[in-house]
LODREN-902031 format. One line per 2 residues: their letters; for each residue x, y, z of C-alpha. Coordinates in steps of 0.1 Angstrom, whole numbers, m for minus. Example, Ala and Ser with C-alpha at 12.3 -4.5 7.8 and 13.67 -1.06 7.14 Angstrom:
# LODREN-902031
as) 123,m45,78  137,m11,71
***
This chain:
# LODREN-902031
mi) m723,640,118  m694,665,116
gq) m708,700,112  m742,691,126
ti) m756,708,157  m771,684,183
sh) m788,700,212  m765,729,220
yk) m734,713,207  m718,718,173
il) m698,687,162  m663,696,150
ek) m644,664,144  m642,627,153
lg) m617,620,181  m620,582,183
eg) m641,551,184  m642,520,207
gm) m665,494,221  m682,519,243
gv) m690,544,216  m678,571,192
vy) m662,603,206  m665,637,189
ka) m649,671,196  m676,697,198
td) m683,733,208  m708,740,236
lk) m728,768,221  m743,779,254
ld) m710,783,273  m687,787,244
rt) m663,759,254  m648,729,238
va) m661,695,250  m660,659,241
lk) m692,641,232  m694,603,235
fl) m723,587,217  m731,553,232
pp) m738,523,210  m776,517,206
dl) m772,482,219  m762,495,253
tr) m792,517,259  m820,500,238
dp) m835,485,270  m853,513,288
ra) m844,499,322  m807,496,313
kk) m809,532,300  m824,544,333
rf) m798,525,353  m770,541,332
vn) m783,576,337  m784,571,374
ea) m749,557,374  m736,586,352
kt) m753,611,376  m733,596,404
as) m701,597,383  m707,633,374
al) m707,642,411  m671,630,414
qh) m649,661,414  m613,651,413
hn) m584,663,391  m577,627,380
ic) m613,619,369  m627,632,337
ti) m654,658,344  m689,649,331
he) m711,679,323  m744,664,313
id) m762,634,298  m786,640,269
et) m800,622,239  m808,630,203
rd) m843,633,189  m841,596,178
gh) m831,585,214  m794,582,208
lf) m778,587,243  m746,608,246
is) m724,622,273  m708,657,274
md) m675,658,292  m642,678,293
cy) m620,676,262  m583,671,270
eg) m552,675,249  m529,646,255
em) m522,609,247  m540,578,257
lk) m519,555,279  m526,527,254
em) m508,546,227  m478,553,251
iv) m474,516,259  m474,506,222
kg) m441,526,219  m425,503,245
pl) m420,500,283  m422,533,302
pv) m395,546,325  m400,532,360
qe) m406,566,377  m430,577,350
ai) m450,544,353  m452,549,391
di) m463,585,387  m491,575,363
ii) m503,546,385  m503,568,416
qv) m525,594,399  m549,566,387
ae) m550,553,423  m557,587,436
gl) m587,591,413  m600,557,422
se) m597,565,459  m622,594,453
ah) m645,571,434  m643,542,459
aa) m650,566,488  m682,575,469
gm) m691,538,467  m683,535,429
vh) m662,508,413  m650,515,377
rd) m648,479,366  m630,487,333
ik) m597,502,343  m573,498,313
pa) m549,519,293  m576,527,267
ni) m595,544,295  m566,564,308
mv) m554,597,293  m522,616,301
tr) m526,653,293  m499,675,279
ng) m490,687,314  m487,652,328
vv) m521,650,346  m538,616,344
ki) m575,614,336  m597,583,342
ld) m624,580,316  m657,561,312
fg) m669,558,348  m703,540,348
la) m701,525,313  m687,491,324
kl) m715,487,349  m740,494,322
ag) m724,468,300  m724,442,328
qi) m761,449,337  m774,441,302
ri) m752,410,299  m733,416,267
tk) m728,381,251  m722,388,215
tg) m691,373,199  m660,395,205
mt) m677,416,231  m669,414,268
vg) m673,436,298  m642,457,294
tv) m611,442,279  m607,407,292
ay) m569,410,297  m575,435,326
ms) m603,416,343  m598,403,378
pe) m604,366,385  m637,373,402
qa) m648,395,373  m639,369,348
qg) m659,343,367  m689,366,367
ve) m692,369,405  m699,401,425
vd) m670,425,424  m659,454,447
rr) m631,480,447  m605,453,448
td) m613,445,411  m600,480,403
iw) m569,472,423  m562,442,402
al) m565,463,370  m541,488,384
gv) m516,459,389  m521,447,354
ml) m516,482,339  m485,487,360
ye) m471,453,348  m478,463,312
ml) m462,498,316  m431,483,331
tg) m426,453,307  m445,464,275
ql) m466,432,276  m496,419,294
pf) m492,394,324  m519,371,310
kg) m521,365,272  m538,341,248
eh) m549,337,213  m586,338,223
eq) m605,352,253  m612,318,269
av) m574,312,270  m568,345,287
vy) m596,340,312  m581,305,320
ri) m547,320,327  m561,349,348
in) m579,324,370  m553,295,371
ee) m518,307,362  m491,330,376
pe) m475,355,351  m438,357,344
tv) m421,381,369  m416,417,361
tg) m379,416,369  m376,385,347
lr) m387,406,317  m370,438,327
gs) m341,434,351  m337,471,360
vp) m371,472,378  m366,474,416
ma) m377,442,435  m398,465,457
le) m419,475,427  m422,439,416
ri) m437,431,451  m462,459,447
vs) m473,445,413  m475,410,427
ka) m497,420,456  m520,440,434
ia) m526,410,411  m529,384,439
kd) m557,360,429  m569,357,465
ln) m589,388,473  m577,388,508
er) m540,388,498  m545,417,474
yq) m543,454,485  m577,459,501
ns) m582,495,489  m565,522,469
ie) m551,539,500  m529,508,508
il) m514,507,473  m509,545,473
ia) m489,543,506  m466,516,491
lr) m462,535,458  m455,568,474
sl) m429,554,497  m412,536,469
sk) m413,567,447  m396,587,475
el) m368,561,477  m363,562,440
es) m361,600,440  m335,599,468
gv) m314,573,450  m319,545,475
lk) m332,520,450  m311,512,420
gq) m326,481,405  m332,444,409
ns) m304,438,433  m316,465,458
kt) m323,449,491  m346,477,502
kv) m381,462,506  m416,476,502
vp) m423,494,535  m422,467,562
si) m450,466,588  m453,458,625
av) m477,457,654  m465,462,689
lp) m488,442,713  m494,453,749
fv) m467,438,771  m479,412,796
dm) m478,420,833  m457,392,850
sp) m456,410,884  m469,388,912
qk) m497,412,922  m506,420,886
dh) m508,456,894  m486,471,868
ey) m509,469,838  m506,507,832
fc) m468,503,831  m469,474,806
eg) m493,492,783  m473,524,786
ia) m441,508,775  m458,493,744
ee) m474,526,736  m441,545,740
li) m425,520,715  m454,526,691
na) m450,563,694  m412,561,687
lt) m416,538,657  m442,559,640
hl) m415,585,634  m399,561,609
qd) m414,570,575  m402,536,560
lh) m420,515,586  m458,510,588
vv) m468,508,624  m503,497,635
ar) m518,522,659  m523,515,696
ts) m560,509,695  m558,481,669
af) m527,465,684  m542,466,719
sf) m575,450,708  m558,416,711
kd) m551,421,748  m559,390,769
ks) m568,370,738  m551,337,732
ld) m544,341,695  m513,329,676
vr) m492,358,664  m496,346,629
ei) m534,350,632  m529,384,648
gk) m506,394,619  m532,383,594
kl) m560,403,611  m538,434,612
nv) m523,429,578  m487,432,591
eh) m456,411,585  m441,414,620
vl) m453,415,656  m434,426,687
eg) m446,410,719  m431,411,754
sv) m436,410,792  m427,431,822
rk) m419,421,858  m414,449,883
ag) m400,443,918  m389,474,937
dk) m364,493,917  m357,464,895
vr) m374,455,862  m372,425,839
it) m384,431,803  m385,404,777
aq) m392,412,740  m394,392,709
lv) m399,402,672  m418,376,652
nv) m422,371,615  m459,363,613
vd) m456,346,579  m437,316,593
gy) m439,322,631  m402,324,635
ql) m384,348,659  m363,373,642
ws) m349,386,675  m355,382,712
ek) m339,397,743  m342,397,781
yd) m333,429,800  m326,426,837
rd) m320,462,847  m326,489,873
me) m357,510,867  m336,540,859
di) m325,521,827  m361,519,814
fa) m355,546,788  m323,530,775
iq) m342,497,771  m369,513,750
ee) m344,530,728  m325,498,724
is) m356,479,714  m367,505,689
lt) m333,506,672  m331,468,671
ia) m365,466,654  m353,491,628
dn) m321,472,623  m338,438,620
lk) m364,450,595  m338,468,575
vk) m355,502,580  m333,531,569
lw) m332,559,594  m335,592,576
rg) m322,625,590  m338,633,623
ek) m355,599,627  m328,584,650
ta) m330,616,671  m367,612,674
il) m364,576,685  m337,585,711
kr) m355,616,724  m362,615,762
yt) m389,637,775  m380,633,811
dn) m352,617,832  m374,616,863
le) m387,581,869  m415,592,892
ay) m427,617,867  m426,590,840
nl) m445,565,861  m472,591,869
yl) m474,601,832  m480,564,822
kg) m508,562,848  m523,594,833
iy) m522,579,798  m537,546,810
fs) m568,563,826  m572,588,798
rm) m577,560,773  m608,548,792
yt) m628,578,779  m651,583,808
ae) m656,615,829  m644,598,861
rf) m613,584,845  m605,617,828
re) m605,633,862  m580,607,874
ai) m559,612,844  m557,649,850
ey) m546,643,886  m518,620,874
fe) m506,643,847  m505,672,872
ra) m485,651,897  m461,642,869
ld) m456,679,863  m449,685,900
kd) m420,660,897  m408,675,863
pn) m422,709,854  m406,706,819
ya) m423,674,809  m438,683,775
la) m457,650,771  m476,655,804
yy) m487,690,793  m499,674,760
gl) m517,647,780  m536,674,800
ae) m545,693,768  m558,661,751
vf) m580,653,781  m595,688,783
yt) m600,690,746  m617,656,745
ms) m640,663,774  m652,695,758
yw) m656,681,723  m679,654,735
gn) m700,677,755  m689,668,791
va) m674,703,798  m683,738,786
pn) m660,747,757  m653,782,770
ka) m640,765,802  m621,736,786
yp) m607,748,753  m587,778,767
ta) m572,754,793  m564,729,766
ka) m548,756,744  m526,768,773
yv) m514,733,780  m507,724,744
kk) m489,757,738  m467,750,768
al) m460,715,755  m449,730,721
el) m429,757,738  m409,729,755
dd) m408,707,723  m421,719,690
tl) m415,685,673  m446,669,690
gd) m468,661,661  m498,651,682
ah) m495,685,701  m496,704,668
aa) m527,684,658  m544,691,691
lg) m537,729,687  m550,727,652
lv) m583,712,664  m586,739,692
ya) m582,765,665  m608,748,644
fy) m635,739,669  m631,767,694
dw) m614,797,678  m630,790,644
nw) m597,801,628  m594,778,597
kl) m560,792,585  m542,786,618
ae) m559,752,622  m547,741,587
ge) m512,753,594  m509,733,627
lk) m525,701,611  m501,703,582
qa) m471,706,605  m484,677,625
lq) m486,655,594  m451,665,584
ln) m437,655,618  m456,623,621
pn) m474,612,588  m479,576,602
sa) m501,587,631  m537,575,628
ii) m551,602,651  m533,630,632
nm) m547,617,599  m581,615,615
sh) m578,650,629  m569,663,594
sw) m599,645,580  m622,663,604
fl) m607,696,593  m611,688,556
sl) m648,679,562  m652,711,581
te) m639,731,551  m661,711,527
rh) m632,692,510  m652,660,514
ge) m634,638,489  m600,645,505
ai) m615,641,540  m627,606,532
ie) m593,596,518  m576,609,549
ak) m601,590,571  m593,559,550
ra) m556,564,556  m562,565,593
qv) m582,533,589  m552,516,573
ld) m530,527,601  m555,517,628
pl) m577,491,611  m595,477,643
sd) m602,510,660  m639,514,666
fv) m634,552,668  m615,554,635
na) m638,531,616  m669,550,628
hv) m653,583,617  m648,569,582
gl) m686,566,582  m690,601,595
ac) m667,616,568  m690,599,543
iw) m720,614,559  m705,649,557
gn) m698,642,520  m734,632,514
qy) m725,596,507  m751,579,529
dt) m750,545,514  m712,542,518
ai) m715,556,554  m741,529,563
ke) m719,501,550  m689,515,570
lq) m709,519,602  m725,485,600
mt) m691,470,596  m679,490,627
lt) m708,475,646  m699,440,636
mn) m665,447,652  m681,461,683
pn) m719,459,687  m717,481,718
fy) m700,511,703  m726,538,708
la) m710,563,684  m714,539,655
ny) m751,537,663  m754,575,666
yl) m737,581,633  m757,553,616
gl) m788,571,628  m776,603,611
ay) m769,583,578  m804,569,579
qg) m818,604,585  m799,616,554
ks) m818,590,534  m851,600,551
mt) m854,566,568  m869,580,600
ee) m878,548,618  m844,532,612
ai) m827,564,624  m847,566,656
aq) m840,529,663  m802,536,661
fe) m804,568,682  m823,548,709
ka) m795,522,709  m769,550,711
vd) m787,564,742  m788,530,758
lg) m751,524,753  m738,560,757
sg) m738,562,795  m754,596,796
tp) m734,612,767  m757,642,759
wp) m756,643,721  m774,610,713
em) m802,620,738  m806,655,723
il) m808,642,687  m832,615,698
at) m855,641,714  m853,662,683
sy) m862,631,662  m892,623,684
fe) m906,657,680  m901,657,643
sg) m918,623,639  m948,634,660
nk) m939,614,691  m944,644,713
ar) m947,624,746  m913,607,743
ge) m898,639,731  m911,658,762
kl) m898,631,785  m863,634,771
le) m864,672,771  m874,673,808
sl) m846,649,816  m820,670,798
kr) m832,702,815  m828,685,849
ra) m793,674,841  m784,709,828
kh) m789,723,863  m759,704,876
ey) m738,693,846  m729,708,812
ip) m753,700,783  m744,716,750
pl) m768,745,742  m768,736,705
gf) m787,704,714  m815,725,730
fy) m815,747,699  m823,717,677
ih) m850,704,701  m868,738,702
la) m865,742,665  m882,708,661
rg) m909,719,684  m915,750,662
ea) m903,774,689  m881,797,669
dk) m876,823,696  m864,798,721
al) m842,781,695  m826,815,688
dw) m819,820,725  m801,787,727
le) m782,794,695  m770,826,710
ka) m757,807,741  m740,782,717
ce) m722,811,700  m712,827,732
qh) m697,794,745  m682,785,712
ds) m700,752,711  m677,726,695
fl) m704,714,671  m715,747,658
pw) m690,748,628  m705,715,616
cs) m739,732,611  m726,749,580
vi) m715,718,562  m737,689,573
pi) m758,679,543  m788,668,564
dr) m812,698,561  m827,695,595
yr) m793,702,611  m785,732,591
ip) m790,766,607  m822,782,592
de) m815,807,565  m834,834,582
pg) m823,870,592  m821,864,630
fk) m801,832,628  m778,845,600
al) m770,877,619  m761,857,650
lr) m737,835,630  m721,865,613
ka) m715,880,646  m698,849,658
gl) m677,848,627  m691,817,612
r) m707,833,581
***
């Protein structure tokens, strides 16, 4: 074959051969570039249905654009029907060849597995499972960049049931128990393979060995491997724990996605680089985890719920500043409020090792706070304390609890972290009490409660004009009201910006405030450079904040970096696993990224958590529209309207959908209702733009688009990136000129 020209490729030399085909180096005569051509074995593609399935899978794989995934250029076949793939050709060494030389240095092994996990995160976010992760499918280029090869091939092999002697789906030694048993697999099968590869890189041998395949399969399913540290004593115990969790036979005990293992590996890598970990005797653990539950109100009148929740939230906020502690976000931790569940069950649901619970009893200027830290594995208390103090000592109590948790969990406090924990934003108890009430009402997310929150924040500032958190609270309320269409953006956003800038003027270490300013720059000023700068600073200040990661995900979607956006959304999901809002926005990130099937799965899962969460229905409708499933989309929009308590956007999109589907009567009814509401409340003009566009009234639509531009409608920037054609601004002169004038094109 060397020297032949096939299609527009001239074959130069043979690079290698394996169970999934022969690889040649070739010149692409059209583009004058060097590529690798993989010719698949005829057995794999003889069945026309199998060939069609493979082509579809390979098309999906070719859409993956990530620096750790081999780029696929095209799929073609020879005149005699021999299928081949054209892909990038890299200079480097296969991981399999590197391991043959002996165990790798610990840091190098971690660096390689991190890059593989990053590539898998992109694939998993797109709904793809590799199924055949092994050293023979991993290349390390000359400049140290890892490339994952052969996406789609393992699934092809599995679909046509390879049963010939000596042939299995992938290499059996890297198969997960569920894969070896032939049951349905998901992304956790790739996590298992990551663990096996990491074990092999560290020890130079496989965790499960045998003279024949059946023996290996038996050991994978039934036996535990020798420990990594037993084979190589210099490996940190923390790394051994990561390997053990990755190859846990119980799917629920394994890392549930690549983001989870990435968080653990990156944290460990940072400790190794700083010299904290030396080897097997190191007592530093893989990042410990904790959930702070809402404290119970033990006051006789039961009228201090806001105070109890406020103390718990303040502790969460303080602890999230510790980079070596995984803290579950407020929404997930507070979802167990008023539920009689054992802390061990709560820990399992939140995937944490420790839970802090407590109670508060207020009487006049006295307060009694009890707190206990529980190991959820065995239910034992690690620490408990009762504080009978004057109210003026409340800040000292919070500081003491935070530091005690860090001490008991052996969390090292890096430079600046203790300062962050001990920081007091006010010494005025009245201001603090009013601030907690503002936070309490702002978390209810209704127009009426937002107004109450504003009143409490303003009263807090009357008591302490330098209370940075109260300024941030006001900014968050005004920003949220505008984003969801309750207040005109040109009225709310400038107010939000003024408040958040004042908060940062008083304290520029407020990560949440930087994130809020970044979103104002993105959704109102449409200044992407300033937005990115603020969001990056927010992440540096508080990388463990779910809302900051979620905000960054929105920005990444807005700037069409969809793979990164989904990964950031998934990280927020790890930090706040039971949040309806966060889970729904993972689905939304997938919609922006044109990954409708994955979005549908994520949103259906969100609705199993909370069947009454209207945003999940609304986003699910968008996902169905992306797949041209009109009836299903309308059904979800109707549910969103029923549950949304008058939130404008679901109604506007439902009206648009009625007109597009020919249901003019229902569309007219909704349109008239929205027009009546617009006389006495704010209704986003962009919604009317879509409705009139669906009615074929281009002139009226243009008028509404002009109003949207004038008001800086929060949703206008999305129109340039949403993949659903009906929501893109028409590519016509009048519309284009308007967007250019607004600075959006």
